[in-house]
C-alpha positions as CSV (number, residue, x, y, z in Angstrom):
1,M,-0.3,0.1,0.1
2,R,0.9,3.4,-0.7
3,K,-0.2,7.2,0.4
4,V,-1.2,9.3,-2.3
5,Y,-2.9,12.8,-2.7
6,L,-6.5,11.4,-4.9
7,Y,-8.7,14.4,-4.3
8,A,-8.1,17.8,-4.4
9,R,-9.3,20.7,-1.9
10,F,-12.5,22.2,-4.4
11,Q,-13.7,18.4,-5.3
12,R,-13.6,17.6,-1.4
13,F,-15.5,21.0,-0.8
14,W,-17.3,20.4,-3.8
15,H,-18.5,16.8,-2.8
16,W,-19.3,17.9,1.1
17,M,-21.2,20.8,-0.4
18,Q,-22.7,18.6,-2.9
19,A,-23.4,15.8,-0.1
20,F,-25.3,18.9,2.5
21,I,-27.4,20.7,-0.9
22,I,-29.0,17.1,-1.6
23,F,-29.6,16.0,1.7
24,S,-31.3,19.4,2.1
25,L,-33.5,19.1,-0.9
26,L,-34.6,15.6,0.0
27,V,-35.6,16.6,3.9
28,T,-37.8,19.9,2.6
29,G,-38.6,17.8,-0.3
30,L,-40.0,14.7,1.0
31,E,-41.8,17.5,3.5
32,V,-43.5,19.3,1.4
33,H,-45.1,16.3,0.3
34,G,-46.2,15.6,3.8
35,L,-44.3,12.4,4.9
36,F,-43.4,14.7,8.2
37,E,-43.4,17.9,9.7
38,L,-40.1,19.9,10.4
39,L,-39.6,23.7,9.3
40,G,-43.5,23.8,8.0
41,Y,-44.8,23.6,4.6
42,E,-44.2,26.9,3.7
43,A,-40.9,27.2,5.5
44,A,-39.9,23.8,3.7
45,F,-41.4,24.9,0.5
46,H,-39.1,28.2,0.4
47,V,-35.7,26.4,2.0
48,H,-36.7,23.8,-0.9
49,N,-35.9,25.9,-3.7
50,A,-33.4,28.4,-2.3
51,F,-30.9,25.0,-2.2
52,A,-32.1,24.3,-5.8
53,W,-30.2,27.2,-6.9
54,G,-27.4,26.5,-4.7
55,L,-27.3,23.4,-6.5
56,V,-27.5,25.0,-9.7
57,L,-24.6,27.0,-8.6
58,F,-22.4,24.5,-7.4
59,I,-23.0,22.1,-10.9
60,V,-22.0,25.4,-12.7
61,L,-18.9,26.0,-10.7
62,A,-17.8,22.5,-10.8
63,F,-18.3,22.5,-15.0
64,F,-15.6,25.1,-14.9
65,W,-13.4,23.8,-12.7
66,Y,-13.2,20.4,-14.6
67,I,-13.1,21.9,-18.0
68,T,-10.4,24.3,-16.6
69,T,-8.4,21.8,-14.8
70,G,-8.9,19.1,-17.6
71,D,-9.8,17.1,-14.8
72,F,-13.0,15.8,-17.2
73,R,-10.7,13.3,-18.3
74,Q,-10.9,11.5,-15.2
75,Y,-14.8,10.6,-16.3
76,L,-13.6,9.1,-19.7
77,I,-13.2,5.6,-20.6
78,E,-11.1,3.8,-22.8
79,G,-11.3,0.2,-24.4
80,N,-14.2,-1.7,-24.2
81,L,-17.1,0.1,-21.6
82,V,-19.6,-3.0,-21.2
83,E,-16.6,-4.9,-20.5
84,K,-15.1,-3.1,-17.7
85,I,-17.9,-1.9,-16.0
86,M,-19.0,-5.8,-15.7
87,M,-15.7,-6.4,-14.2
88,Q,-16.5,-3.9,-12.1
89,V,-20.1,-5.1,-11.0
90,R,-18.9,-8.7,-10.5
91,Y,-15.9,-7.5,-8.2
92,Y,-18.8,-5.5,-6.0
93,M,-21.0,-8.7,-6.1
94,I,-18.4,-11.3,-5.6
95,G,-14.8,-10.6,-5.6
96,I,-15.2,-8.3,-2.5
97,F,-16.4,-11.2,-0.5
98,K,-13.8,-13.4,-1.2
99,N,-10.8,-10.9,-0.9
100,E,-9.8,-11.3,-4.7
101,P,-7.7,-7.8,-5.6
102,H,-9.7,-5.0,-7.3
103,P,-10.0,-5.0,-11.1
104,F,-8.8,-1.5,-11.2
105,K,-6.3,0.3,-9.2
106,K,-6.6,3.9,-7.9
107,N,-3.9,6.3,-8.7
108,E,-3.0,10.3,-9.2
109,I,-4.3,9.7,-13.0
110,S,-7.3,7.6,-12.7
111,R,-9.5,7.7,-9.2
112,L,-13.0,6.9,-10.0
113,N,-13.4,2.7,-11.3
114,P,-15.3,2.4,-14.8
115,L,-18.7,1.8,-12.8
116,Q,-17.8,4.9,-10.5
117,R,-17.3,6.8,-13.6
118,I,-20.5,5.8,-15.7
119,T,-22.6,6.1,-12.3
120,Y,-21.1,9.6,-11.5
121,L,-21.5,10.8,-15.3
122,M,-24.7,10.1,-16.2
123,L,-26.0,11.6,-12.6
124,T,-24.4,14.6,-13.4
125,L,-25.3,14.9,-16.9
126,V,-28.4,13.5,-17.2
127,G,-30.0,12.7,-13.7
128,L,-29.6,16.3,-11.6
129,P,-29.9,18.8,-14.8
130,L,-33.8,16.3,-15.1
131,Q,-34.4,16.6,-11.4
132,I,-33.7,20.4,-11.5
133,I,-35.4,21.2,-14.8
134,F,-38.7,19.7,-13.7
135,G,-38.6,21.0,-10.7
136,F,-38.4,24.3,-12.1
137,A,-40.8,23.4,-14.1
138,Y,-42.8,22.8,-11.3
139,Y,-41.9,26.0,-9.3
140,Y,-42.7,28.2,-12.5
141,Y,-45.8,26.5,-13.5
142,N,-48.7,29.4,-13.6
143,E,-45.6,31.5,-15.3
144,L,-45.2,28.7,-17.8
145,V,-48.8,28.7,-18.1
146,A,-48.9,32.0,-19.1
147,L,-46.3,31.3,-21.8
148,G,-48.5,28.8,-23.3
149,M,-47.8,25.2,-21.3
150,N,-50.7,23.3,-21.4
151,P,-51.9,23.0,-17.6
152,D,-52.5,19.5,-18.1
153,W,-48.6,19.3,-17.4
154,I,-49.0,20.0,-13.9
155,E,-48.9,16.2,-12.8
156,P,-46.8,14.8,-15.1
157,I,-44.3,17.3,-14.0
158,A,-45.2,16.6,-10.2
159,V,-44.6,13.2,-10.4
160,I,-41.5,12.8,-12.7
161,H,-39.6,15.4,-10.0
162,T,-41.4,12.4,-7.5
163,L,-39.5,9.7,-8.9
164,L,-36.4,11.2,-9.5
165,A,-35.8,12.4,-5.9
166,Y,-36.6,8.9,-4.9
167,M,-34.1,7.6,-7.1
168,L,-31.6,10.2,-6.0
169,I,-32.6,8.7,-2.2
170,G,-31.5,4.9,-3.7
171,F,-28.2,6.2,-5.3
172,V,-27.5,8.1,-1.8
173,I,-28.1,4.8,0.1
174,M,-26.0,2.9,-2.4
175,H,-23.3,5.4,-2.1
176,V,-23.2,5.5,1.7
177,Y,-22.9,1.5,1.5
178,M,-20.2,2.0,-1.4
179,T,-17.8,4.4,0.8
180,T,-17.4,0.9,3.3
181,T,-15.9,-1.1,0.9
182,G,-12.1,0.8,0.8
183,H,-9.6,-1.5,2.7
184,T,-11.4,-0.4,5.7
185,V,-14.6,0.4,6.5
186,T,-13.8,4.6,6.8
187,S,-10.8,4.7,4.6
188,N,-12.8,5.9,1.5
189,I,-14.8,8.4,3.8
190,K,-11.4,9.6,5.8
191,A,-9.8,10.3,1.7
192,M,-12.6,12.7,1.1
193,I,-12.0,14.4,3.9
194,T,-8.3,14.4,4.2
195,G,-7.6,14.3,-0.1
196,W,-4.9,11.4,1.0
197,E,-5.7,7.4,0.3
198,E,-3.9,4.5,0.9
199,V,-3.7,2.8,-2.6
200,E,-2.2,-0.6,-3.8
201,E,0.9,-0.8,-5.3
């Protein structure tokens, strides 16, 4: 094992701020839907929308950082994408329980495995943008109707926004579980706090 600096300061800041914002959006969103009462409907509604704008801002900052630093290359996969993803899936389902070596080793140039790359890429380029678009369509419903949108679209917009939120909850649960699959239960979390991680030679 050797210790390497994998996560830059901005990456760690972005990760934890995104986690905080998404958690806040999920909690306030569920309260708006009446699952529990914490802040009260009106306060939860306004807090939810404020955090939505915060998420948009951080996504814009992240895109700027990844493009200007060239770190977007972390999400590019060379070779057979399906084959590499299946190798990673097999490791998580079977190999990890047999103490088999990880099929893809982390290093300063490549810190994400193929499954992480495609998952995070889809979340960033598809999942979160769709959630934001439908969320703002829900929020600005009256204005959009005034501009000519069909009023009957309110129900499918609300349903899709809610379904995407539950899918995001599923991702968060899986993501938290996956943090425990490092060489120790807490090593991945420590790495995202300090930036340093012990990796295989």
